C-alpha positions as protocol buffer text, in pm:
chain_id: "A"
residue {
  index: 1
  type: MET
  ca { x: 0 y: 0 z: 0 }
}
residue {
  index: 2
  type: GLU
  ca { x: 138 y: 337 z: -102 }
}
residue {
  index: 3
  type: ILE
  ca { x: -20 y: 654 z: 39 }
}
residue {
  index: 4
  type: SER
  ca { x: 76 y: 1019 z: -3 }
}
residue {
  index: 5
  type: LEU
  ca { x: -46 y: 1377 z: 3 }
}
residue {
  index: 6
  type: ARG
  ca { x: 42 y: 1671 z: -218 }
}
residue {
  index: 7
  type: PRO
  ca { x: -95 y: 2023 z: -266 }
}
residue {
  index: 8
  type: ILE
  ca { x: -383 y: 2061 z: -510 }
}
residue {
  index: 9
  type: SER
  ca { x: -260 y: 2201 z: -841 }
}
residue {
  index: 10
  type: LYS
  ca { x: -446 y: 2376 z: -1120 }
}
residue {
  index: 11
  type: ASN
  ca { x: -435 y: 2048 z: -1314 }
}
residue {
  index: 12
  type: ASP
  ca { x: -642 y: 1882 z: -1039 }
}
residue {
  index: 13
  type: LEU
  ca { x: -926 y: 2134 z: -1041 }
}
residue {
  index: 14
  type: GLU
  ca { x: -1160 y: 1961 z: -1285 }
}
residue {
  index: 15
  type: MET
  ca { x: -1126 y: 1626 z: -1104 }
}
residue {
  index: 16
  type: VAL
  ca { x: -1172 y: 1786 z: -760 }
}
residue {
  index: 17
  type: LEU
  ca { x: -1474 y: 1985 z: -878 }
}
residue {
  index: 18
  type: ASN
  ca { x: -1633 y: 1671 z: -1024 }
}
residue {
  index: 19
  type: TRP
  ca { x: -1580 y: 1492 z: -691 }
}
residue {
  index: 20
  type: ARG
  ca { x: -1707 y: 1788 z: -488 }
}
residue {
  index: 21
  type: ASN
  ca { x: -2022 y: 1822 z: -697 }
}
residue {
  index: 22
  type: THR
  ca { x: -2127 y: 1456 z: -665 }
}
residue {
  index: 23
  type: GLU
  ca { x: -2441 y: 1424 z: -458 }
}
residue {
  index: 24
  type: ARG
  ca { x: -2280 y: 1193 z: -198 }
}
residue {
  index: 25
  type: VAL
  ca { x: -2003 y: 1448 z: -125 }
}
residue {
  index: 26
  type: ARG
  ca { x: -2207 y: 1766 z: -167 }
}
residue {
  index: 27
  type: ASP
  ca { x: -2484 y: 1651 z: 68 }
}
residue {
  index: 28
  type: CYS
  ca { x: -2235 y: 1623 z: 356 }
}
residue {
  index: 29
  type: MET
  ca { x: -2095 y: 1975 z: 311 }
}
residue {
  index: 30
  type: PHE
  ca { x: -2206 y: 2294 z: 482 }
}
residue {
  index: 31
  type: ASN
  ca { x: -2247 y: 2445 z: 134 }
}
residue {
  index: 32
  type: ASN
  ca { x: -2436 y: 2181 z: -62 }
}
residue {
  index: 33
  type: GLU
  ca { x: -2484 y: 2393 z: -375 }
}
residue {
  index: 34
  type: ILE
  ca { x: -2339 y: 2278 z: -706 }
}
residue {
  index: 35
  type: ILE
  ca { x: -2017 y: 2474 z: -759 }
}
residue {
  index: 36
  type: LYS
  ca { x: -1939 y: 2626 z: -1099 }
}
residue {
  index: 37
  type: MET
  ca { x: -1589 y: 2601 z: -1246 }
}
residue {
  index: 38
  type: ALA
  ca { x: -1544 y: 2981 z: -1234 }
}
residue {
  index: 39
  type: ASP
  ca { x: -1617 y: 2980 z: -858 }
}
residue {
  index: 40
  type: HIS
  ca { x: -1390 y: 2679 z: -807 }
}
residue {
  index: 41
  type: LEU
  ca { x: -1107 y: 2851 z: -995 }
}
residue {
  index: 42
  type: ARG
  ca { x: -1158 y: 3168 z: -786 }
}
residue {
  index: 43
  type: TRP
  ca { x: -1141 y: 2955 z: -467 }
}
residue {
  index: 44
  type: PHE
  ca { x: -815 y: 2798 z: -590 }
}
residue {
  index: 45
  type: GLU
  ca { x: -656 y: 3131 z: -685 }
}
residue {
  index: 46
  type: ASN
  ca { x: -760 y: 3295 z: -357 }
}
residue {
  index: 47
  type: ASN
  ca { x: -615 y: 3008 z: -154 }
}
residue {
  index: 48
  type: LYS
  ca { x: -295 y: 2955 z: -352 }
}
residue {
  index: 49
  type: GLU
  ca { x: -96 y: 3212 z: -154 }
}
residue {
  index: 50
  type: ASN
  ca { x: -307 y: 3196 z: 162 }
}
residue {
  index: 51
  type: ASN
  ca { x: -94 y: 3072 z: 452 }
}
residue {
  index: 52
  type: LYS
  ca { x: -409 y: 3012 z: 658 }
}
residue {
  index: 53
  type: CYS
  ca { x: -508 y: 2704 z: 457 }
}
residue {
  index: 54
  type: GLU
  ca { x: -367 y: 2397 z: 285 }
}
residue {
  index: 55
  type: ASN
  ca { x: -564 y: 2201 z: 27 }
}
residue {
  index: 56
  type: LEU
  ca { x: -426 y: 1857 z: -49 }
}
residue {
  index: 57
  type: ILE
  ca { x: -491 y: 1558 z: -274 }
}
residue {
  index: 58
  type: PHE
  ca { x: -472 y: 1214 z: -112 }
}
residue {
  index: 59
  type: PHE
  ca { x: -320 y: 936 z: -322 }
}
residue {
  index: 60
  type: TYR
  ca { x: -376 y: 566 z: -266 }
}
residue {
  index: 61
  type: ASN
  ca { x: -147 y: 341 z: -470 }
}
residue {
  index: 62
  type: GLN
  ca { x: -55 y: 644 z: -683 }
}
residue {
  index: 63
  type: GLU
  ca { x: -420 y: 714 z: -773 }
}
residue {
  index: 64
  type: PRO
  ca { x: -579 y: 1046 z: -670 }
}
residue {
  index: 65
  type: THR
  ca { x: -853 y: 936 z: -431 }
}
residue {
  index: 66
  type: GLY
  ca { x: -954 y: 1217 z: -195 }
}
residue {
  index: 67
  type: VAL
  ca { x: -920 y: 1573 z: -71 }
}
residue {
  index: 68
  type: VAL
  ca { x: -804 y: 1711 z: 264 }
}
residue {
  index: 69
  type: ASN
  ca { x: -847 y: 2078 z: 354 }
}
residue {
  index: 70
  type: PHE
  ca { x: -682 y: 2243 z: 652 }
}
residue {
  index: 71
  type: THR
  ca { x: -832 y: 2587 z: 711 }
}
residue {
  index: 72
  type: ASN
  ca { x: -817 y: 2865 z: 968 }
}
residue {
  index: 73
  type: ILE
  ca { x: -452 y: 2780 z: 1032 }
}
residue {
  index: 74
  type: ASP
  ca { x: -355 y: 2990 z: 1333 }
}
residue {
  index: 75
  type: THR
  ca { x: 21 y: 2985 z: 1398 }
}
residue {
  index: 76
  type: ILE
  ca { x: -11 y: 3189 z: 1720 }
}
residue {
  index: 77
  type: ASN
  ca { x: -253 y: 2950 z: 1892 }
}
residue {
  index: 78
  type: LYS
  ca { x: -123 y: 2655 z: 1688 }
}
residue {
  index: 79
  type: LYS
  ca { x: -463 y: 2529 z: 1576 }
}
residue {
  index: 80
  type: CYS
  ca { x: -662 y: 2471 z: 1260 }
}
residue {
  index: 81
  type: SER
  ca { x: -983 y: 2322 z: 1126 }
}
residue {
  index: 82
  type: TRP
  ca { x: -1005 y: 2040 z: 877 }
}
residue {
  index: 83
  type: GLY
  ca { x: -1236 y: 1865 z: 637 }
}
residue {
  index: 84
  type: PHE
  ca { x: -1189 y: 1576 z: 399 }
}
residue {
  index: 85
  type: TYR
  ca { x: -1366 y: 1344 z: 160 }
}
residue {
  index: 86
  type: ILE
  ca { x: -1299 y: 1045 z: -56 }
}
residue {
  index: 87
  type: GLY
  ca { x: -1383 y: 1161 z: -406 }
}
residue {
  index: 88
  type: LYS
  ca { x: -1309 y: 856 z: -614 }
}
residue {
  index: 89
  type: GLN
  ca { x: -1617 y: 637 z: -655 }
}
residue {
  index: 90
  type: ASP
  ca { x: -1591 y: 271 z: -553 }
}
residue {
  index: 91
  type: SER
  ca { x: -1285 y: 330 z: -336 }
}
residue {
  index: 92
  type: LYS
  ca { x: -1166 y: 66 z: -95 }
}
residue {
  index: 93
  type: SER
  ca { x: -1348 y: 65 z: 239 }
}
residue {
  index: 94
  type: GLY
  ca { x: -1146 y: 227 z: 517 }
}
residue {
  index: 95
  type: LEU
  ca { x: -964 y: 480 z: 300 }
}
residue {
  index: 96
  type: GLY
  ca { x: -1115 y: 773 z: 493 }
}
residue {
  index: 97
  type: THR
  ca { x: -943 y: 649 z: 808 }
}
residue {
  index: 98
  type: ILE
  ca { x: -615 y: 587 z: 625 }
}
residue {
  index: 99
  type: MET
  ca { x: -632 y: 935 z: 470 }
}
residue {
  index: 100
  type: GLY
  ca { x: -707 y: 1076 z: 817 }
}
residue {
  index: 101
  type: ILE
  ca { x: -403 y: 908 z: 974 }
}
residue {
  index: 102
  type: LEU
  ca { x: -172 y: 1041 z: 704 }
}
residue {
  index: 103
  type: SER
  ca { x: -328 y: 1389 z: 715 }
}
residue {
  index: 104
  type: LEU
  ca { x: -316 y: 1428 z: 1092 }
}
residue {
  index: 105
  type: ASP
  ca { x: 45 y: 1316 z: 1096 }
}
residue {
  index: 106
  type: TYR
  ca { x: 119 y: 1570 z: 822 }
}
residue {
  index: 107
  type: ILE
  ca { x: -38 y: 1866 z: 1003 }
}
residue {
  index: 108
  type: PHE
  ca { x: 91 y: 1780 z: 1350 }
}
residue {
  index: 109
  type: LYS
  ca { x: 447 y: 1784 z: 1208 }
}
residue {
  index: 110
  type: LYS
  ca { x: 383 y: 2151 z: 1118 }
}
residue {
  index: 111
  type: ASP
  ca { x: 372 y: 2275 z: 1477 }
}
residue {
  index: 112
  type: ILE
  ca { x: -6 y: 2261 z: 1502 }
}
residue {
  index: 113
  type: ARG
  ca { x: -127 y: 2142 z: 1844 }
}
residue {
  index: 114
  type: LYS
  ca { x: -505 y: 2117 z: 1782 }
}
residue {
  index: 115
  type: VAL
  ca { x: -719 y: 2013 z: 1485 }
}
residue {
  index: 116
  type: SER
  ca { x: -1094 y: 2087 z: 1497 }
}
residue {
  index: 117
  type: ALA
  ca { x: -1376 y: 1932 z: 1297 }
}
residue {
  index: 118
  type: GLU
  ca { x: -1740 y: 2027 z: 1239 }
}
residue {
  index: 119
  type: ILE
  ca { x: -1958 y: 1735 z: 1130 }
}
residue {
  index: 120
  type: LEU
  ca { x: -2321 y: 1746 z: 1019 }
}
residue {
  index: 121
  type: ASP
  ca { x: -2497 y: 1505 z: 1255 }
}
residue {
  index: 122
  type: PHE
  ca { x: -2636 y: 1287 z: 975 }
}
residue {
  index: 123
  type: ASN
  ca { x: -2287 y: 1228 z: 830 }
}
residue {
  index: 124
  type: ILE
  ca { x: -2241 y: 891 z: 1000 }
}
residue {
  index: 125
  type: ALA
  ca { x: -1937 y: 794 z: 789 }
}
residue {
  index: 126
  type: SER
  ca { x: -1746 y: 1107 z: 893 }
}
residue {
  index: 127
  type: LYS
  ca { x: -1840 y: 1059 z: 1259 }
}
residue {
  index: 128
  type: ARG
  ca { x: -1709 y: 702 z: 1244 }
}
residue {
  index: 129
  type: VAL
  ca { x: -1380 y: 810 z: 1088 }
}
residue {
  index: 130
  type: HIS
  ca { x: -1331 y: 1075 z: 1356 }
}
residue {
  index: 131
  type: GLU
  ca { x: -1408 y: 820 z: 1627 }
}
residue {
  index: 132
  type: LYS
  ca { x: -1160 y: 571 z: 1477 }
}
residue {
  index: 133
  type: LEU
  ca { x: -900 y: 849 z: 1473 }
}
residue {
  index: 134
  type: ARG
  ca { x: -987 y: 909 z: 1841 }
}
residue {
  index: 135
  type: PHE
  ca { x: -1114 y: 1263 z: 1809 }
}
residue {
  index: 136
  type: ILE
  ca { x: -1282 y: 1403 z: 2121 }
}
residue {
  index: 137
  type: GLN
  ca { x: -1634 y: 1545 z: 2100 }
}
residue {
  index: 138
  type: GLU
  ca { x: -1622 y: 1903 z: 2231 }
}
residue {
  index: 139
  type: GLY
  ca { x: -1986 y: 1988 z: 2189 }
}
residue {
  index: 140
  type: THR
  ca { x: -2287 y: 2021 z: 1963 }
}
residue {
  index: 141
  type: LEU
  ca { x: -2428 y: 2321 z: 1782 }
}
residue {
  index: 142
  type: ILE
  ca { x: -2799 y: 2244 z: 1806 }
}
residue {
  index: 143
  type: ASN
  ca { x: -3026 y: 2311 z: 1506 }
}
residue {
  index: 144
  type: HIS
  ca { x: -2736 y: 2492 z: 1340 }
}
residue {
  index: 145
  type: ILE
  ca { x: -2778 y: 2425 z: 966 }
}
residue {
  index: 146
  type: PHE
  ca { x: -3100 y: 2420 z: 761 }
}
residue {
  index: 147
  type: ARG
  ca { x: -3102 y: 2114 z: 538 }
}
residue {
  index: 148
  type: ASN
  ca { x: -3384 y: 1941 z: 350 }
}
residue {
  index: 149
  type: GLY
  ca { x: -3665 y: 2117 z: 532 }
}
residue {
  index: 150
  type: SER
  ca { x: -3533 y: 2101 z: 887 }
}
residue {
  index: 151
  type: TYR
  ca { x: -3247 y: 2213 z: 1106 }
}
residue {
  index: 152
  type: VAL
  ca { x: -2963 y: 1973 z: 1183 }
}
residue {
  index: 153
  type: ASP
  ca { x: -2703 y: 1968 z: 1456 }
}
residue {
  index: 154
  type: VAL
  ca { x: -2331 y: 2016 z: 1400 }
}
residue {
  index: 155
  type: ILE
  ca { x: -2098 y: 1801 z: 1608 }
}
residue {
  index: 156
  type: LEU
  ca { x: -1775 y: 1968 z: 1721 }
}
residue {
  index: 157
  type: MET
  ca { x: -1475 y: 1737 z: 1756 }
}
residue {
  index: 158
  type: CYS
  ca { x: -1102 y: 1788 z: 1803 }
}
residue {
  index: 159
  type: HIS
  ca { x: -770 y: 1612 z: 1828 }
}
residue {
  index: 160
  type: PHE
  ca { x: -451 y: 1724 z: 2000 }
}
residue {
  index: 161
  type: LYS
  ca { x: -91 y: 1670 z: 1893 }
}
residue {
  index: 162
  type: GLU
  ca { x: 5 y: 1539 z: 2238 }
}
residue {
  index: 163
  type: ARG
  ca { x: -263 y: 1265 z: 2220 }
}
residue {
  index: 164
  type: TRP
  ca { x: -180 y: 1194 z: 1856 }
}
residue {
  index: 165
  type: LEU
  ca { x: 186 y: 1127 z: 1931 }
}
residue {
  index: 166
  type: LYS
  ca { x: 86 y: 872 z: 2196 }
}
residue {
  index: 167
  type: MET
  ca { x: -156 y: 681 z: 1973 }
}
residue {
  index: 168
  type: LYS
  ca { x: -36 y: 713 z: 1615 }
}
residue {
  index: 169
  type: ASP
  ca { x: 170 y: 392 z: 1624 }
}
residue {
  index: 170
  type: GLU
  ca { x: -135 y: 195 z: 1740 }
}
residue {
  index: 171
  type: LEU
  ca { x: -353 y: 352 z: 1468 }
}
residue {
  index: 172
  type: ASN
  ca { x: -78 y: 280 z: 1217 }
}
residue {
  index: 173
  type: GLU
  ca { x: -73 y: -85 z: 1313 }
}
residue {
  index: 174
  type: ASN
  ca { x: -453 y: -123 z: 1326 }
}
residue {
  index: 175
  type: PHE
  ca { x: -542 y: 57 z: 1003 }
}
residue {
  index: 176
  type: LEU
  ca { x: -232 y: 63 z: 786 }
}
residue {
  index: 177
  type: LYS
  ca { x: -128 y: -290 z: 891 }
}
residue {
  index: 178
  type: GLU
  ca { x: 232 y: -177 z: 881 }
}
residue {
  index: 179
  type: PRO
  ca { x: 391 y: -80 z: 1214 }
}
residue {
  index: 180
  type: GLY
  ca { x: 600 y: 233 z: 1174 }
}
residue {
  index: 181
  type: LYS
  ca { x: 456 y: 317 z: 828 }
}
residue {
  index: 182
  type: ILE
  ca { x: 410 y: 680 z: 931 }
}
residue {
  index: 183
  type: LYS
  ca { x: 714 y: 806 z: 1121 }
}
């Protein structure tokens, strides 16, 4: 198994937009509107030189498979927010967790001490990935987002570098099946 991350490039934009606009991905986003290429390009250009975010492509066996976004990067308080999705249809089960392990290791090596997540309460797959990665639930924003005729809760979760360093080898062994894969 070969896994890697790299920054999103202009050449990736069409693929990423196609992934992002699929119903299964879009429905789990805060903004569930279909995004136009012009808006997507504007997002890319605005974020290219923005040191408060990193937008990455996840590769599994050299195939682009998913997207990880780190936003609100705060170097003073050493914290950020994140979001991710598997874009490639019919991907191997468990890739969200594998992508999460690689991504958390990546960001915690950058002197970030806390990663926060906001999850729509009906997004069971995302909740499960965060639980497998041992995120802590910090709270719930009740009736926070209007979706499909009713308000839904947003679950707030976080992970800390200190906890990550203590458990990453175990997660590595359990999910990557290769002790020491991520150093």
